[in-house]
VEXMI-568953 format. One record per residue (C-alpha): residue number from 1; residue in three letters; x, y, z. Coordinates in Angstrom, 3 decimals. Example, Ala and Ser with C-alpha at 12.3 -4.5 7.8 and 13.67 -1.06 7.14 Angstrom:
2
+-----+------+----------+----------+----------+
|  nr | rest |        x |        y |        z |
+-----+------+----------+----------+----------+
|   1 |  ALA |   12.300 |   -4.500 |    7.800 |
|   2 |  SER |   13.670 |   -1.060 |    7.140 |
+-----+------+----------+----------+----------+
***
This chain:
231
+-----+------+----------+----------+----------+
|  nr | rest |        x |        y |        z |
+-----+------+----------+----------+----------+
|   1 |  MET |    1.366 |  -34.284 |   44.080 |
|   2 |  LEU |   -1.835 |  -33.669 |   46.048 |
|   3 |  SER |   -2.458 |  -30.216 |   47.465 |
|   4 |  ARG |   -4.870 |  -31.673 |   50.035 |
|   5 |  CYS |   -4.214 |  -33.308 |   53.384 |
|   6 |  LYS |   -3.331 |  -36.976 |   52.842 |
|   7 |  ILE |   -5.356 |  -38.120 |   55.860 |
|   8 |  CYS |   -8.420 |  -36.170 |   54.695 |
|   9 |  GLU |   -8.040 |  -37.468 |   51.149 |
|  10 |  ASN |   -7.824 |  -41.061 |   52.381 |
|  11 |  GLY |  -10.928 |  -40.456 |   54.477 |
|  12 |  ARG |  -12.845 |  -39.179 |   51.448 |
|  13 |  LYS |  -11.723 |  -42.167 |   49.376 |
|  14 |  LYS |  -12.827 |  -44.579 |   52.065 |
|  15 |  GLU |  -16.192 |  -42.860 |   52.343 |
|  16 |  TRP |  -16.666 |  -43.076 |   48.577 |
|  17 |  LEU |  -15.736 |  -46.775 |   48.553 |
|  18 |  ASP |  -18.192 |  -47.471 |   51.381 |
|  19 |  THR |  -21.047 |  -45.663 |   49.639 |
|  20 |  HIS |  -20.330 |  -47.029 |   46.127 |
|  21 |  PRO |  -19.254 |  -50.679 |   46.689 |
|  22 |  GLU |  -20.452 |  -51.944 |   43.287 |
|  23 |  ARG |  -18.762 |  -49.148 |   41.315 |
|  24 |  ALA |  -15.581 |  -49.623 |   43.350 |
|  25 |  LYS |  -15.628 |  -53.344 |   42.626 |
|  26 |  LYS |  -16.134 |  -52.705 |   38.909 |
|  27 |  ASN |  -13.301 |  -50.152 |   38.855 |
|  28 |  ARG |  -10.933 |  -52.605 |   40.557 |
|  29 |  HIS |  -11.908 |  -55.303 |   38.066 |
|  30 |  ASN |  -11.324 |  -52.972 |   35.108 |
|  31 |  GLN |   -7.925 |  -51.976 |   36.465 |
|  32 |  TYR |   -7.026 |  -55.627 |   36.934 |
|  33 |  ILE |   -8.024 |  -56.468 |   33.346 |
|  34 |  LYS |   -6.094 |  -53.491 |   32.018 |
|  35 |  HIS |   -2.913 |  -54.305 |   33.952 |
|  36 |  ARG |   -3.348 |  -58.056 |   34.439 |
|  37 |  ASP |    0.191 |  -59.099 |   33.488 |
|  38 |  GLU |    1.793 |  -56.466 |   35.716 |
|  39 |  VAL |   -0.465 |  -57.368 |   38.645 |
|  40 |  LEU |    0.258 |  -61.089 |   38.337 |
|  41 |  GLU |    3.994 |  -60.526 |   38.063 |
|  42 |  TYR |    3.967 |  -58.240 |   41.102 |
|  43 |  SER |    1.930 |  -60.797 |   43.037 |
|  44 |  ARG |    4.313 |  -63.650 |   42.136 |
|  45 |  ASN |    7.355 |  -61.603 |   43.123 |
|  46 |  TYR |    5.768 |  -60.522 |   46.386 |
|  47 |  GLN |    4.847 |  -64.082 |   47.326 |
|  48 |  ARG |    8.361 |  -65.299 |   46.568 |
|  49 |  THR |   10.019 |  -62.596 |   48.673 |
|  50 |  HIS |    7.451 |  -62.604 |   51.513 |
|  51 |  ARG |    6.491 |  -66.280 |   51.580 |
|  52 |  SER |    6.372 |  -66.645 |   55.376 |
|  53 |  GLU |    4.228 |  -63.512 |   55.800 |
|  54 |  VAL |    1.828 |  -64.577 |   53.023 |
|  55 |  ASN |    1.469 |  -68.073 |   54.484 |
|  56 |  GLU |    0.851 |  -66.700 |   57.968 |
|  57 |  ARG |   -1.879 |  -64.323 |   56.749 |
|  58 |  ALA |   -3.485 |  -67.138 |   54.765 |
|  59 |  ARG |   -3.388 |  -69.403 |   57.809 |
|  60 |  LYS |   -5.088 |  -66.777 |   59.989 |
|  61 |  ARG |   -7.773 |  -66.112 |   57.364 |
|  62 |  TYR |   -8.481 |  -69.835 |   57.102 |
|  63 |  GLN |   -8.678 |  -70.246 |   60.877 |
|  64 |  ALA |  -11.090 |  -67.320 |   61.112 |
|  65 |  ASN |  -13.374 |  -68.599 |   58.311 |
|  66 |  PRO |  -12.803 |  -72.371 |   57.834 |
|  67 |  ASP |  -16.276 |  -73.082 |   56.432 |
|  68 |  LYS |  -15.981 |  -70.285 |   53.875 |
|  69 |  PHE |  -12.608 |  -71.476 |   52.548 |
|  70 |  ARG |  -13.745 |  -75.105 |   52.584 |
|  71 |  LYS |  -16.680 |  -74.198 |   50.320 |
|  72 |  ILE |  -14.383 |  -72.228 |   48.011 |
|  73 |  GLN |  -12.074 |  -75.218 |   47.741 |
|  74 |  GLN |  -14.939 |  -77.639 |   47.120 |
|  75 |  HIS |  -16.312 |  -75.365 |   44.383 |
|  76 |  TYR |  -12.884 |  -75.145 |   42.733 |
|  77 |  VAL |  -12.341 |  -78.931 |   42.896 |
|  78 |  ALA |  -15.794 |  -79.599 |   41.407 |
|  79 |  LYS |  -15.154 |  -77.109 |   38.590 |
|  80 |  ASN |  -11.530 |  -78.140 |   37.917 |
|  81 |  PRO |  -11.170 |  -81.831 |   38.896 |
|  82 |  GLN |   -8.277 |  -82.628 |   36.548 |
|  83 |  THR |   -6.315 |  -79.526 |   37.511 |
|  84 |  TRP |   -6.842 |  -80.304 |   41.189 |
|  85 |  GLU |   -5.721 |  -83.918 |   40.782 |
|  86 |  GLU |   -2.575 |  -82.786 |   38.991 |
|  87 |  THR |   -1.858 |  -80.216 |   41.721 |
|  88 |  VAL |   -2.246 |  -82.843 |   44.450 |
|  89 |  ARG |   -0.081 |  -85.325 |   42.523 |
|  90 |  ARG |    2.717 |  -82.814 |   42.053 |
|  91 |  TYR |    2.559 |  -81.756 |   45.702 |
|  92 |  LYS |    2.809 |  -85.377 |   46.878 |
|  93 |  GLN |    5.818 |  -85.954 |   44.654 |
|  94 |  ALA |    7.520 |  -82.774 |   45.854 |
|  95 |  HIS |    6.745 |  -83.213 |   49.574 |
|  96 |  PRO |    6.611 |  -86.961 |   50.443 |
|  97 |  ASP |    7.836 |  -86.382 |   54.015 |
|  98 |  LYS |    5.167 |  -83.770 |   54.709 |
|  99 |  ILE |    2.482 |  -86.117 |   53.368 |
| 100 |  LYS |    3.673 |  -88.927 |   55.652 |
| 101 |  GLN |    3.719 |  -86.617 |   58.670 |
| 102 |  ALA |    0.245 |  -85.283 |   57.877 |
| 103 |  GLN |   -1.143 |  -88.796 |   57.434 |
| 104 |  ALA |    0.446 |  -89.974 |   60.683 |
| 105 |  LYS |   -0.961 |  -86.975 |   62.562 |
| 106 |  PHE |   -4.428 |  -87.506 |   61.082 |
| 107 |  SER |   -4.331 |  -91.185 |   62.061 |
| 108 |  ARG |   -3.416 |  -90.277 |   65.642 |
| 109 |  VAL |   -6.070 |  -87.588 |   65.986 |
| 110 |  HIS |   -8.816 |  -89.503 |   64.136 |
| 111 |  ARG |   -7.813 |  -93.071 |   64.960 |
| 112 |  ASP |  -11.391 |  -94.350 |   65.273 |
| 113 |  ARG |  -12.412 |  -92.792 |   61.958 |
| 114 |  VAL |   -9.412 |  -94.313 |   60.181 |
| 115 |  ASN |   -9.992 |  -97.747 |   61.725 |
| 116 |  THR |  -13.684 |  -97.683 |   60.820 |
| 117 |  LYS |  -12.880 |  -96.741 |   57.239 |
| 118 |  GLU |  -10.272 |  -99.496 |   56.994 |
| 119 |  SER |  -12.670 | -102.098 |   58.398 |
| 120 |  ARG |  -15.337 | -101.149 |   55.848 |
| 121 |  LYS |  -12.751 | -101.261 |   53.075 |
| 122 |  ARG |  -11.766 | -104.820 |   54.016 |
| 123 |  ALA |  -15.416 | -105.871 |   53.887 |
| 124 |  ARG |  -15.946 | -104.288 |   50.464 |
| 125 |  LYS |  -12.979 | -106.193 |   49.062 |
| 126 |  ARG |  -14.832 | -109.400 |   49.955 |
| 127 |  ARG |  -18.112 | -107.985 |   48.655 |
| 128 |  LEU |  -19.667 | -107.966 |   52.119 |
| 129 |  ALA |  -21.833 | -105.382 |   53.878 |
| 130 |  ASP |  -19.888 | -102.323 |   55.103 |
| 131 |  THR |  -22.382 | -100.173 |   57.008 |
| 132 |  PHE |  -20.520 |  -99.849 |   60.330 |
| 133 |  THR |  -20.056 |  -96.201 |   61.380 |
| 134 |  GLU |  -17.742 |  -94.288 |   63.684 |
| 135 |  GLN |  -20.721 |  -93.379 |   65.885 |
| 136 |  GLU |  -21.635 |  -97.058 |   66.265 |
| 137 |  TRP |  -18.060 |  -97.717 |   67.369 |
| 138 |  GLN |  -18.318 |  -94.967 |   69.993 |
| 139 |  ASP |  -21.605 |  -96.471 |   71.201 |
| 140 |  ARG |  -19.866 |  -99.839 |   71.478 |
| 141 |  LEU |  -17.002 |  -98.423 |   73.520 |
| 142 |  SER |  -19.498 |  -96.746 |   75.825 |
| 143 |  TYR |  -21.501 |  -99.952 |   76.271 |
| 144 |  PHE |  -18.436 | -101.995 |   77.259 |
| 145 |  GLY |  -17.037 |  -99.214 |   79.438 |
| 146 |  ASN |  -14.086 |  -98.576 |   77.132 |
| 147 |  CYS |  -12.873 | -102.098 |   77.911 |
| 148 |  CYS |  -12.301 | -105.316 |   76.012 |
| 149 |  ALA |  -15.623 | -107.061 |   75.358 |
| 150 |  VAL |  -14.057 | -110.451 |   76.164 |
| 151 |  CYS |  -11.581 | -110.107 |   79.044 |
| 152 |  GLY |  -12.600 | -106.683 |   80.377 |
| 153 |  ARG |   -9.122 | -105.168 |   80.085 |
| 154 |  PRO |   -9.370 | -101.344 |   79.791 |
| 155 |  ALA |   -7.623 |  -99.309 |   77.145 |
| 156 |  ASP |   -4.370 |  -98.300 |   78.811 |
| 157 |  ILE |   -0.667 |  -97.825 |   78.224 |
| 158 |  GLY |    0.455 | -100.657 |   75.993 |
| 159 |  TYR |   -3.089 | -101.617 |   75.013 |
| 160 |  LYS |   -5.681 | -100.184 |   72.687 |
| 161 |  LEU |   -9.128 | -101.364 |   71.680 |
| 162 |  ALA |   -9.306 | -102.801 |   68.179 |
| 163 |  MET |  -12.373 | -103.319 |   66.002 |
| 164 |  ASP |  -12.736 | -107.071 |   65.808 |
| 165 |  HIS |  -14.999 | -108.938 |   63.398 |
| 166 |  TRP |  -16.625 | -111.454 |   65.746 |
| 167 |  ILE |  -17.285 | -113.690 |   62.759 |
| 168 |  PRO |  -14.020 | -113.277 |   60.800 |
| 169 |  LEU |  -14.072 | -111.779 |   57.326 |
| 170 |  SER |  -12.430 | -114.962 |   56.068 |
| 171 |  SER |  -15.439 | -117.035 |   57.185 |
| 172 |  ALA |  -18.133 | -117.914 |   54.652 |
| 173 |  GLU |  -20.717 | -116.998 |   57.310 |
| 174 |  CYS |  -19.356 | -113.487 |   57.897 |
| 175 |  PRO |  -22.084 | -110.827 |   57.453 |
| 176 |  GLY |  -19.466 | -108.104 |   56.929 |
| 177 |  THR |  -18.476 | -104.919 |   58.755 |
| 178 |  ILE |  -21.816 | -104.218 |   60.394 |
| 179 |  ALA |  -22.963 | -103.258 |   63.877 |
| 180 |  THR |  -23.879 | -106.817 |   64.873 |
| 181 |  ASN |  -20.451 | -108.215 |   64.036 |
| 182 |  ILE |  -18.004 | -105.732 |   65.582 |
| 183 |  VAL |  -16.740 | -105.834 |   69.181 |
| 184 |  PRO |  -13.858 | -104.005 |   70.900 |
| 185 |  LEU |  -11.000 | -106.360 |   71.789 |
| 186 |  CYS |   -7.784 | -105.390 |   73.538 |
| 187 |  HIS |   -4.759 | -105.175 |   71.265 |
| 188 |  GLY |   -1.236 | -105.418 |   72.666 |
| 189 |  GLU |    1.051 | -108.021 |   74.170 |
| 190 |  ARG |   -1.083 | -111.154 |   74.687 |
| 191 |  GLY |   -4.156 | -109.134 |   73.795 |
| 192 |  CYS |   -7.403 | -110.811 |   72.795 |
| 193 |  ASN |   -7.350 | -109.258 |   69.333 |
| 194 |  ASN |   -3.792 | -110.499 |   68.800 |
| 195 |  SER |   -4.691 | -114.123 |   69.504 |
| 196 |  LYS |   -8.184 | -114.254 |   67.999 |
| 197 |  LEU |   -7.170 | -113.171 |   64.500 |
| 198 |  ASN |   -9.426 | -115.064 |   62.056 |
| 199 |  HIS |  -10.255 | -117.953 |   64.407 |
| 200 |  ASP |  -13.810 | -119.056 |   65.082 |
| 201 |  ALA |  -15.054 | -117.220 |   68.184 |
| 202 |  VAL |  -16.275 | -120.304 |   70.075 |
| 203 |  SER |  -13.162 | -122.432 |   69.548 |
| 204 |  TRP |  -10.885 | -119.485 |   70.305 |
| 205 |  LEU |  -12.744 | -118.697 |   73.546 |
| 206 |  GLU |  -12.581 | -122.314 |   74.686 |
| 207 |  ASN |   -8.842 | -122.514 |   74.027 |
| 208 |  LYS |   -8.203 | -119.243 |   75.846 |
| 209 |  PHE |  -10.624 | -119.423 |   78.804 |
| 210 |  GLY |  -11.926 | -122.952 |   79.032 |
| 211 |  LYS |  -15.332 | -124.268 |   78.008 |
| 212 |  GLN |  -17.470 | -122.935 |   80.872 |
| 213 |  LYS |  -16.178 | -119.357 |   80.848 |
| 214 |  ALA |  -16.155 | -119.390 |   77.049 |
| 215 |  GLN |  -19.867 | -120.141 |   77.016 |
| 216 |  GLU |  -20.539 | -117.259 |   79.429 |
| 217 |  ILE |  -18.558 | -114.765 |   77.312 |
| 218 |  PHE |  -20.086 | -115.977 |   74.060 |
| 219 |  ALA |  -23.613 | -115.785 |   75.505 |
| 220 |  ARG |  -22.980 | -112.233 |   76.757 |
| 221 |  ILE |  -21.734 | -110.964 |   73.393 |
| 222 |  THR |  -24.457 | -112.821 |   71.485 |
| 223 |  ALA |  -27.085 | -111.219 |   73.743 |
| 224 |  TYR |  -25.581 | -107.811 |   72.994 |
| 225 |  PHE |  -25.849 | -108.398 |   69.256 |
| 226 |  GLU |  -29.453 | -109.577 |   69.645 |
| 227 |  ARG |  -30.273 | -106.405 |   71.552 |
| 228 |  LEU |  -28.846 | -104.346 |   68.696 |
| 229 |  LYS |  -31.040 | -106.214 |   66.211 |
| 230 |  GLY |  -34.076 | -105.437 |   68.366 |
| 231 |  ASP |  -33.224 | -101.738 |   68.408 |
+-----+------+----------+----------+----------+
***
C-alpha cells in the first residue's frame, strides 16, 4: 500500500512517462514479453465480455485516423498475404449475409465505379482495350447534361444512365471499353439501352427513329467521338 497521495503519485508517474518515452516503451515491451500468455488471455476474455464496447472504440479510432489504419492494414496484407486471404475466406463463409449487404451498399454508393469496372472487365474477356475511367464517365455525363445521348431523356425515377458500347463488344469492329466508344443511354422501361443491346448503332437508330433522325443522332455522336480524339 502506498503511503503517498494517489493523485500525486499518478501525476509523478505521468510526468516520468512524458519525459522518458523510450524507456517507458521498452519497459512496457519487457513486461509484455515476460507476461505474454497472461496478457493475451486477459485481452481475449475482455474482448469476449466487452465486444460492443471494443468494437465501438475501434470504430471511433478508425474514423478519426482512416489513413493511418488503412496503411497499417496494407502493410499487414503485404507482409501476410496468405494469412489475410484465409481470414477473408473464413469471414465470408461465416457472414454471407453481411457480405451481400456490404456489396449492395457499395454498389449503390459507388454505382459509377462499379459499372466502369464491369465494363472494362467485359472488354478484357474479349481481349479488347479497357482504358475507360470513372472520370471519363463523369465527363460524359456532364457533356450530355446527365441525359441520354440518343433521345435526351434525363436520369429520373424509373430510369438510369447506362454505359453503352456504341460499337457492341460482340462486333468484330469493336475497339473495346474506351472513351471513344462509350455513351450514356437511358435504361428502364422502353429505354434506349434496353432496345439497343448488341445491335449495330445505325440500323438500331433507323428502326427506332427513322432514317432522317437516325442520321442526325449518329452524326452528333460521331462528332463527339471525333472531338475526343482531337483532345
